[in-house]
C-alpha positions in Angstrom: -10.3 -20.6 -3.8 -8.6 -17.8 -5.6 -6.6 -15.4 -3.5 -8.0 -11.9 -3.1 -5.9 -9.5 -5.1 -4.0 -6.9 -3.1 -5.0 -3.2 -3.4 -2.3 -1.5 -5.4 -1.7 1.8 -7.2 1.5 3.7 -8.1 2.7 5.4 -5.0 1.0 3.1 -2.6 2.8 2.4 0.6 3.0 -0.9 2.4 4.1 -2.6 5.6 5.4 -6.0 4.5 6.5 -8.9 6.6 8.1 -12.2 5.4 8.6 -15.0 7.8 10.5 -18.3 7.5 8.5 -21.4 6.7 7.4 -23.1 9.9 9.1 -20.1 11.6 12.5 -21.4 10.7 15.4 -19.0 10.8 16.1 -17.3 7.5 19.3 -15.7 8.8 21.9 -17.9 10.5 24.8 -15.5 10.6 25.8 -12.0 9.6 26.9 -13.1 6.1 23.2 -14.1 5.5 22.1 -10.7 6.6 24.7 -8.9 4.5 23.6 -11.0 1.4 20.0 -10.2 2.0 20.7 -6.4 2.1 22.8 -6.8 -1.1 20.0 -8.6 -2.8 17.6 -6.0 -1.5 19.7 -3.3 -3.2 19.7 -5.3 -6.4 15.9 -5.5 -6.4 15.6 -1.8 -5.7 17.7 -1.2 -8.9 15.9 -3.8 -11.0 12.3 -3.2 -9.8 12.4 0.4 -8.4 10.6 1.2 -5.2 11.3 3.5 -2.3 12.4 1.7 0.9 11.3 3.7 3.9 12.3 1.4 6.8 13.5 -2.1 7.3 14.5 -4.5 10.0 16.0 -8.0 9.7 15.2 -10.2 12.6 16.0 -13.9 13.0 13.1 -15.7 11.2 11.4 -12.8 9.6 11.9 -9.4 7.9 9.9 -6.1 8.1 9.9 -3.7 5.2 8.1 -0.4 4.8 8.0 0.6 1.2 6.5 3.1 -1.3 5.9 1.6 -4.7 6.6 3.4 -8.0 5.4 1.5 -11.1 5.2 -2.1 -9.9 3.0 -3.8 -7.4 4.6 -5.2 -4.2 4.0 -8.8 -5.3 6.4 -8.4 -8.3 9.0 -6.9 -6.0 8.8 -9.4 -3.2 8.8 -12.4 -5.6 12.2 -11.3 -7.0 13.6 -10.5 -3.6 12.5 -13.8 -2.0 13.5 -15.9 -4.9 17.0 -14.5 -5.2 17.6 -14.8 -1.4 16.2 -18.3 -1.3 18.6 -19.4 -4.1 21.6 -18.1 -2.0 20.3 -19.7 1.2 19.5 -23.0 -0.3 22.9 -23.3 -2.0 24.8 -22.2 1.1 23.1 -24.6 3.5 22.1 -27.3 1.1 18.5 -26.6 2.3 15.7 -28.5 0.7 12.2 -27.1 0.7 10.4 -23.8 0.8 12.3 -21.1 2.7 9.6 -18.5 3.2 6.2 -19.1 4.8 3.7 -18.9 1.9 2.6 -15.5 0.6 4.2 -12.5 2.2 2.0 -10.5 4.5 1.3 -6.9 3.6 -0.9 -4.0 4.7 -1.5 -0.9 2.8 -0.5 2.3 4.6 -3.3 4.9 4.0 -2.8 7.5 6.8 0.0 9.6 8.0 -0.4 8.3 11.5 -0.1 4.7 10.3 3.0 5.7 8.2 4.7 7.0 11.4 3.5 4.2 13.6 4.9 1.5 11.2 8.3 3.2 11.0 8.5 3.3 14.8 7.2 -0.3 15.2 9.8 -1.7 12.7 12.7 0.1 14.4 11.5 -1.0 17.9 11.0 -4.6 16.8 14.4 -5.9 18.0 13.8 -4.2 21.4 10.3 -5.6 21.8 11.7 -9.0 20.9 14.4 -8.6 23.7 17.3 -8.8 21.3 18.8 -5.4 22.2 18.0 -2.8 24.9 17.9 0.1 22.4 17.0 0.2 18.7 20.3 1.7 17.6 22.1 -1.3 18.9 20.5 -3.5 16.3 22.8 -3.1 13.3 20.4 -4.8 10.9 17.8 -2.2 10.6 17.5 1.2 9.0 17.4 3.1 12.3 21.0 4.2 12.0 20.3 5.6 8.6 17.7 7.8 10.2 20.0 9.0 13.0 23.2 9.7 11.1 22.2 9.7 7.5 23.9 7.7 4.7 23.8 8.9 1.1 24.6 5.3 0.0 22.1 3.8 2.4 19.3 1.5 1.3 16.4 3.5 2.6 15.1 7.0 2.1 14.1 8.3 5.5 13.1 11.8 4.2 9.5 10.8 3.7 9.2 9.9 7.4 11.3 12.7 8.7 9.3 15.3 6.8 6.5 14.9 9.4 8.8 16.4 12.1 9.8 20.0 12.6 13.6 20.8 13.0 15.6 19.3 14.4 13.9 16.5 12.5 16.3 13.7 13.5 16.2 14.5 17.2 12.4 14.7 17.1 12.1 11.4 15.3 14.4 9.7 17.8 12.2 11.1 20.6 9.1 9.8 18.8 10.6 6.3 18.5 12.0 6.2 22.1 8.5 7.2 23.4 7.4 3.8 22.3 9.8 2.2 24.7 8.0 3.9 27.6 4.5 3.0 26.6 4.9 -0.8 26.5 1.8 -1.1 24.4 1.0 -2.4 21.0 0.4 0.3 18.3 -3.3 0.3 17.7 -2.9 0.9 14.0 -0.7 -2.2 13.3 -2.7 -5.1 12.0 -2.5 -8.2 14.2 -1.2 -10.4 11.3 1.9 -8.2 11.0 2.8 -8.3 14.6 5.0 -10.8 16.3 2.9 -13.5 18.0 2.9 -13.5 21.8 5.7 -15.8 22.8 7.2 -15.9 19.4 9.6 -13.0 19.7 13.2 -13.4 18.6 14.4 -14.0 22.1 17.9 -15.6 21.9 17.3 -17.5 25.1 14.1 -19.0 23.8 15.5 -19.7 20.4 17.8 -22.4 21.6 14.8 -24.4 23.2 12.8 -24.6 20.0 12.9 -27.8 18.0 13.5 -27.6 14.2 12.6 -30.3 11.7 15.6 -32.0 10.1 16.9 -30.9 6.7 16.9 -34.0 4.5 20.3 -32.8 3.1 22.2 -32.1 6.3 19.9 -32.3 9.3 21.2 -29.1 11.1 20.1 -28.2 14.6 18.5 -24.8 13.9 17.5 -22.2 16.3 14.1 -20.5 16.0 13.6 -16.8 16.1 
């Protein structure tokens, strides 16, 4: 059966999630994460889009983006292919790195736009990787708090929803999610972490990984 085409138009915003095939780790060390962000910058230059928020976990990635002239499928194909080439060469990995087609949901309301930004930045906290979102160095949260003219994302679109002091109010908005301990009602289930599948470092070590035909590493699952 043919896949249903995604809704797209120039300027459309999306919440995108890519997960490792069979929930395998797609990042094994900080070098992998640095390379992914470097590749992400290359793709932004080659296939322009506006990155609003991002978070690198252990076995998946969250992106919040606004398209310009290209559909997200074209962007994600280049991003995933370039990173997979690096990963496969480094680890002599055989097989498909990413789990099928990336998951995406169009963002069509202001409320959803804000909720997704908060959800992405709280992902490492909800997954019990860090106690506070600013302690996870592999997300765009720091770019929101301190600003970075050479950063990957452009937080202005999200910050414009807040009155001055915008950064302070955005931080309060994000941290309010820590007190609620609830799932954002606007986030589709297919883009949420499954119950029991969070990137908990303690749980990661107990998950079994299939052997790599080339080197049979003992992976940890995130």
